[in-house]
N, C-alpha and C positions, 0 to 999 in steps of 0.2 A: 374405611380408614377414618380415624378420629381427625377432626378439624381443629384440634387444640394447638394454639401457638404458645411456645415457651419463649420467655424473654428474660434476658439478664442485662441490667442497667448498672454502669459504673459511674459513680458520682465523684466529684472532687473530695479531697480529704480522705480518700481510701474507702468511702462508703459504697455499698452496692445493694441491689435489690433484685430478687428473682420472682417472677410471676408466671402464671399459666392462665390462659383465658381463651375462649372460643374465637375463631376467625369470624369476621363479619358480624360482630356484636358490639356492644358499647365498650368492651374491653375491660381493663383493670384499673381500679382506683384505690388509693390508700394514702392517707395523711398528706393530702394536697398534691399527690402525684397521680397522673393519668396517662395511660397508653392504650392505643387502639390500633389494630391491624385489619385492613379490609382488602378485598380483591373484587374488582369490578370488570365487567366486559365492555370493551370499547372497540368498535369496528372489527370484531372478530378476534381481538387480542385480549389478554387478561393482564390488567395493571394492578400490581400490589402497591399498597400505600400504607404509611404509618403516620399517626398523629400522637404527639407527646407534649405534655405540659407539666411543669414543675412550679408549684406555687411558692413565690418568694415573700418573705416578711420584710417589712420596712425597718430599717435601722437595726437589722439583725444579721448574724452570720448565716449565709445560705450555702448549701452544697448543691451546685448545679452539675451539669454533665462534665465528665472528665474529658481531657483532650484525646487520649489514645483509646480508640474503639469503645466509645461509651455505650453503644447499643449492640447487643448480640441477640439474634432471633433464630429459633428453630421452627421451620414450617413443615407440616406434613406434605409429602410429594409422592406421586406415583413412581415406582421404580421402573426405569427403562431397561431395555435389553443391552444397550450400549451407550457410552458417554464419551464425548470429547470436550475437554475443559480448556479454554483459552485463558491462561493466567499470566499475570505480570511477574516476570522473573527478576525485574528490577523496576524502578519507578516509571520507565518509559517504553519498554518493549514487552510484547506477549509472545508466547510459544504454546504449542499444544501439549496436553497430557491426556492419557487414555485410561482413566480410572475404571475399575471394575465395579465400584460402588460409590455411594455418597461419602463414605468414610475416607476414600482415597482422593477426593477432590483437593487440589493444592490450595494453599493460601493465596489470596489476592486473585482469585478467578473472577473475570469480569464478563465473560460470555460463555454459555454452555450450549452444546448441541446434544439432543437426546434422540435415540432411535427406539421406537416402540414397534410392536408387531405389525401395525397397520398405518403408522403415521410417524412423522418427525416433529420435533419441537426445537425452538430456539429461545433461550432465556437470556435476556440482557439485564445485567445488574446496573441500576440507573445512577446517574449523576443528577442530583436535584438542584435546589436553589442554593443550599449551603453544604449539605451532606452528600457523600457518595456511599454507595453500597458495594460490597464485594462478597463473594462466596468463599467459604472455607470448608474444612472437613465436617461432614454431618454425621448422621446416624443411619441405621438400617433403612428407615423410612422417612427421614427428615433431611432437608437441605438446611445448611446453616449460613446465615447472612450476618455480616459485620458492617457497621456504619461508622463513618468518621468525617469530621469537618476540619481536622487539624487545628482546632481552636477550642480551648476549654472554656467552661463557664456559661455555656448556653443553656437556656431554660425551656426552650420550646422548639418543636419542628413539625412541619406539615410537608412531607416529602414522598416522592415515589420511591418504591423499593426495587421493583423489577418489572419487566415487560415480557410476557410469555406469548409466543405465537406458535400455532400448530398448523400443519398442512400435510397433504399426502406425500410431498417430496421435501427433501432437506433444503434445497435452494429456495423453494417457495416459502418455507417457514422463515428462513433468514431474511429474504426480501420483504416479507410481510412485516416482520418485526421492525426492521430499520426504516421502512417506509412510514410506519406509524410514528416512530421516534423522531424522524426528521420533521414531520408535520408538528409534532408536540413541541419540539425544541425551536422551530422556526428556522431550520437550516436546510440546505439543499442536498438532494441526492446526487450521486455521481453524474448522471446524465444531464443534470441541470447546472453543473459547474463548468465554467469555460477553461479549457486547457490553454495556457499562454502559448503563443506561436513558437517561441524558441524551443519548447520541450517537444515539438514535433520533429526535431532534428537531432543529430548526433552531438554530444557534448564531451567536454573534458573537465576534470576537477583536479585541483592541485594537491588534495589531501595525501593520498598514498604515494604521490610522487615526491613531495617535499615535507609533509607533515607541517610542523609550525615553523620550519626554516624557509618558507616561501618568500620570494623576493622578485623584484622587477626583472633581474637578469634571467632567472629561471623561467618566468612566464614568457619572456621574449624568446628564449631558447626553445621552449616547447612549441610555441606557435610557428617558429621557423621550421622546425622538424616536420610538423604536420603538413605544412605547405610543400616542403621538399618531397615528402612521400605521397603527396596528392591525396591526403586523407581529409575528407570534407567536414571536419569538426566546425560546427556553426556557433557554438557557445562555449565559453570558458568560465569556470567558477573558481574564484580565489578563496580558498578555505581558511580555516583557523591559522593565525600567525601574522595576519596583515595589519592588525590594529595597533594603535597607540595605547599601550596598557601598562599596568603595574600590578604584579601579584594577582593576575586574573581579574583585574578591575579595569573598566574602560575609562580612559582619561580624556579622549578627544574623538570627534567624529572623523578626523583626517587620518589617513594611513600612517604607519610607522615611517618616519622620514629616513631612517637608516636603511630600511628595506626597499622603500619606494620614495627615493629622494625627490622625485618630480611629481609626486601624487600618482593618480591613475590616468588622468586625461590624455596626456601625450602618448603614453604607452598604449592605451586602448585605441586611439586614433591611428597610430602607426600600424598596429596589428590589423585593424580593419582594412586599412589601405593595401596591405600586402598579402592577406590570406582570405580564406573563406569565412573566418570568424566574424559574426555580426553582433553578438550579444555578450556582454560581460556581467557577471554577478559576483557578489561577495557573501561570505558566511558571517553570521553573528549569533550569539545566544539570545534567548528571549529576554533575559535581564540586561542586555547590552553586551557584557562579557560574562564568563561563568559566574563570577561573584557579584556582578552588578556594576554600578558606576563608582568611581573612586571618590570618596569623601574629600572635600577640600580642593578638588580639581576645578579647572576652568569650566569643564563641562557641567559640573554640578551647579555652578553659579549661573550658567547660561540657561540650563534646562530646569531649574528649580521648580517652576510651577507644575511640571509634568512628572515629578519624582515622588516616591513614597519611601519613608524610612521605617523599616520594620523594628519590632521590639528588640531584636538581637543585633541591630545596627546596620543591616544591609540597606543599600540605597538602590532602588529599582524603579523602572518605569511604573507609573501609578496605574493600578487597575481602574481608577476613576478618571484620570486626565492624561493617560499615557499616549493617547493618539497624537498629542502635540510633540512628544519625544520622537516617535517614529516618523512623523511628518517632517520634522526638522532634519533628522538623520538622512532620510531617503531623498529629500530635496538636495542635500549636500552631496550625496552619492550620485545623483543624477547629473549634477554639474561636473562630476568627475568621469562621466561616461559609463556609469554602472546602471544596468537596466533590470536586474532582478536580485533577489536575496534568498539564501537558505537560512532558515531560523531554527537553531538547535535548542536542546534543553527545554522543550515546551512542556513536558510533564514534570518539571522540577518545581512546580508551584508549591507542593508541600514543604520543600526545603526553603523556598524563598519566603513564604508568608506564614509559616508555622507560628501559631499563637498570636498572629497579627490580624488576619482576615480569614473568613470562612473559605475553605478550599474552592468550592464551586463558584462562589461569587468572584474570587480573585482570578480564577482561570477564565471565566467568561469575560471579565473586564479586560484582562491582558490580551486575549485573542481579538476582541472587538477593536481595541486600540491599535493592535498590530495591523489588522486587515484594513482599517480605515486609513492608517498611515500609508499602507502599501498601495493605495490608489495612486500614489505618486510613481509607483512602479507598474502601473496598469494591472495590479493584483498578481504580479508574477512572483510567487512565493513557493519555495519548497519547504513544507512543514516537516520537522524532523525531531526525533526523540519525543514524540508526542502521541503514543498509543494508549495512554491511560484514558479511560472512558470519559472523564471530565474534559479532557482535551479534544478527543474525537468529536464530542457533541457540542463544542463551543465555537467552532469556526463557521461563520455564516456562509462564506462563498468561495474561499480559495480552493483550488482543485487538486494540488499535488501533495501527497503525504507519504513519507517514508514508511515502508512496510516491514522492516526488519532491523535487527542490530547490524552493525557495520560489516561490510566485506573485510575479512582479516586475512591478508594474503599469506601470512606465515603461520597461521593457526592450524594445528593438526586436526583433521576432521572438519575443517572450516566450511567446506562446500556443503556437506550433508546438513549441518546445522543451519547454514544460510538458506538452503532450499527448504528445509522443514519449516522454518519460521515464515518465509515468504508464501509458501503454498497454503498453509493453514490460516495464517492471518488474513489472506485474501478472501477467505470464505465470508468474513463479515466486513472487513475494512473496505473492500471494493464497493459495497453498497453506497458509501458516501464519498469515496475519493478515488482519484486516479492514483494507483499505488506505485510508488517508486521502490524498485528492488535493489537500489544502491549501485554504486560504481563497481568496476572490476579491472583487472589487468589483462591485457591481451597476450602478454608473455608470462604465462602461469601454467602449471601442470593441468589445471582444470579450466583453461581458457575457453575451449570449445563448448564445454558444458555450461559455463557462465554465459557465453554468447547465445546459446540456445535458450537459456532461461530468459534473457533480456528480450529475445525475439518474441517469446510468447507471453511476456509479462503484461503487455498492454500499457506500459508506462514509459517514463523517460529512459533513455539509454545514454550512459556516459562512462568513460573510462578514466583511469588515474595513473596511466603509465608514466614512469620517469622519463626524462629526456633521453632520446636514443632508443627507447624500449617499446615502441608501438608497432604491432604487427598488423598491417592493413588487411591481410587475408582473413584474420579473425573477425574483422568488422564488416567485410564485404557482404556476408549473408544477411546483414541487418538493415542495410541502407540502399537508397538510390544513389546515383552518381553525384547528386547535389547535397547529399547528407540527410535528406528526408528519410524518416524511419518508415519501414513497412510495418505498420502498427496493427495489432489485433484489437478487438472491440472493447474488451474489459480485461480484468486481471485473470491470469490462469488460475484455475481452481482444481483441487483434488476431485477425482471421480467419486461418486457416492460410496462405492465399495471400498475406497481408501480412506474415507473421511473419519472412520471410527477405529482405525488400526494404526499401530506405530510402525512406520516404514523403516525406522532405524533398527528394528528388531526382526521384522519378518516381511516377506513379500516385496513388491515393487510399487513405488509411488507413481501414480499416473495423474497427469495434469491435462486439462482440456481448455480450449479457447475457441472462439469463432471470429470471423472477420468478413466483411463484404467481399463478394465474388461475383462481379457483374451485378445483376439485379437480384441476386440470391445470397445465401450465406454458406460459406465453407467453413471448415474447422480443422482441428488436428488434436492428436493426443501424444504427449511426450511421456516417456517411461524412463524411470531412474531406479537403478538397483543401488540402494544405500547400505546394503549389508555386505558382509565379507565372503559371501558364497553365492554360487549360481542360483538364480531364482526364476521360476516360471511366472508368466503373467498372461492376462487376456483382456480384451476390450471388444466393444461392439459400437457401431455408429450411434446408437441411441443413448450412449453414455454422455453425448454432447447435447444438452437439451435444446439449444437454440438452432441446431443444425437444420438446414432446409430438409423437409420431409420428402423422402423418395423411397421407392421399393428396393433399389440397389444403389450401392455407393462404391466408388473407386477409392482404394486406399493406396497411397504412395509411400513406400518406405524410403525416406529421404537418404539415410546413410547406406542402406542396402541397394539403392538405385533400382528398385523393382516395384511392380504394382500388382494388385489383385482386387477382387470384388468381394463385397459382403452385403447380405441383406441387412435391413435396419437392426434386427435383433439377433443377427448371427455373430458368433464370437470368433475372434482371431486368437489363436494360442501361440505364444512365443516364449523365448527364454532370453535372459540377459546374464552375462558374466558378472562377477563381483565388481561393483562400481561401474557397471556398464550402463548405457543409455541408448534411447532410440527416439525418433521423431517420425510420426505417421500422419500425413496429410489425408483428410477425409473429405471427399467432394461428392455431391449427389450425381449419379449417372443420369444424364438427360440427353436424348438424341444420340447421334452416332459418335460424337467425340466430346471429350471433356478437357478443357485447357488447364494445364498446371501452372502456366505463367512462366516466371523467371526461375529456372532450375537451380541457379546458384544462390538463391535466397531461401531462408528457412520458411518464410510464409510468402513465397513468390506468387501464390495464387491471388493475393490481394492486389497484385499489379494489374489484374484483369479488370478493366473499368467497365466494359460492356460486352455483351454476347448477343449475337443474332444468329438463329438457326432456321433454315428454310430450304426445302427442295434438295436435300442431300448435301447441303453446304453449311459451313459454320464460319462466321466472321467475328473475331474478337479484337477489341482495342486494348492495348497494353500501355501502361504508363511510360515505359521505356523499352529499349531493345537490348538483347543479349542472348544468352542460351535459353531457348524457348522449348517447352515440352508440352505434350498433350497425350491423352490416353484414349485408345479406341480399339475395338475388336476388329476393325476393318481398316485396311491401308488406304489412305487417300490417293486419288489419281493425280491431283494437282495441289500444290501449296504455293501461296503467294505471300510475300512480305512487302507491304507498302506498294503493292501493284507489280512487284518484280517476282517472277516465278523462281522458286528456290527448291523445287521438288527434288532435284538431283543431289542436294545437300542434306536431305533428310536421312537420318539413321534411326533404326529402331531395333529394340530387343523385346520380343514378346509384344505386349500391348502398349509399351512406352515408345513414343516417337519424339525425336529431338532434332532441332535444327539450330546450329550455332551461327548467330548473326553478329555483326559488329556491335560492340557495346556503345550505345549512344544514349543521350538523355532525351532524345526525341520520341514522341509516341510512335507505337508500331501498330499497324493494322495487319493482322494475320488472317488469311483466308484459306480454309480447307475445303476441297471439293471431292466428294466421294462418287458422285454420279457422272 
């Protein structure tokens, strides 16, 4: 295959230039213009780079780079068997496409997965110092890249174009790519980021309950309802609508006095005293409010050293000094009893700083200022509307990042699209962040499916029910009695055989995840039929790569309430009705019995804190008590719970044994004796 690079350059004043030149050479030069594209190997990855210079004349009119997509490149690339393209369908969210060729790759694609006959590849289009690269429709044997900095008139660039990692497995290729990028960018991987304590518990958000009509009366009413229903919500987020604002411009750090006449402090103290709620947070946009800060306001005068005025008149926290703005705001919020923030509109930088500052420079400065200021909140930030690659690669340390567009309770087909985005975005977003799969309603036609998704998401869990509308039974499978989540280890991801096919069109989407199970790892596979007709599906334990290795596995059908065994590479065949779903817990079979843990929880096996097996007996310590299950091919002679024999209370059907114990928050020691 030819290694010729084709390049089209758009200059100011409508001028353009087309050039062809070999990859990894001195490139192309003409009339003071020079461009070079190289690819080098670094730590087993391939890094594409571009160098471009335009000679300017003194005291003369010069045509430098245009603002809109000034550089377009066509690069020769080996055609794969299958492609999944993660593209921006707006400025801040991505979703998958499943093109059959390079020509079908959507505009604004920022991560691509390739399947070859004997390997997989992950290609990440890079955000550099000033410019970002995206992929668009190519040719039979070429990928096409477009670059932009949202700032015209630039005359030079030395930028990364893409990072390509290959491996025998898809997940390994993705991990390899983002591990390299995290080191290159000086940011942390997911496992290195600290999840703030409140997000380990159940939460509630005001958005779908009140939208922008939120007020103190509504917050107090909801808190009282949660307490009356004994629903252990531990944090509340006051979403958009609380601010002192005018025409989507922020006027003051204090809340709107008509909606919150006493501020936040008395309200938060009262609720903490009467309910399980311990943490309160508020929403805001990265620019303060959607349009920034109100010119001429008291806030502008107070925060002037930390603000930046764009060429089109927007007044925003400065990418250079904005740390002071966020510091002052968060200190004021802390005094009002607020302990965390959700920050929206993070990938709106192109709209904020267009033709004022280079895109990647501005994004990096804004995120560094935000995270530095958020030290006043102990780093407790939910990053949101920020899945453009320049945003993903700009956050030094904050852990939580929204993983999809909003949960839309009244949108037709909303669940399928919500699941699609979260599932496929997690393939790459999980490498750097604890992914937030957004809030949901417990009183909704898809409530159980949403609840299952949150159980396997590995991220925060919060609901947004209106006052009087929370169903505790939908939440019970997700939490311990004190509101702590039974969390899985990472984000749920599609199985490899689903990663390159469109589940909205055919087949069943299967997601897998793992979690600690005593001193080993258990896991599970969730299956969702998103089509309008009955579909068959299959899985095998080896579809879950981190699952503890064993010759045989127990598989527990959560909704079917039955169990069976599979060898590691043995396939289970099943069917799902249109819009049907299933959840299958997969645990290694070791010894005489395998503890399922709390049967009324989706991932109840994570409640098993330790397991000791010896001489025909098994002792397991569980986080709390309730309906306990285990799997065995042999009936135990004796069963003890905290030293009290409960053998007579045990019921079983086939290999599934159940003992219903009082639901308490105390640890349970379960002992099974077969000999």
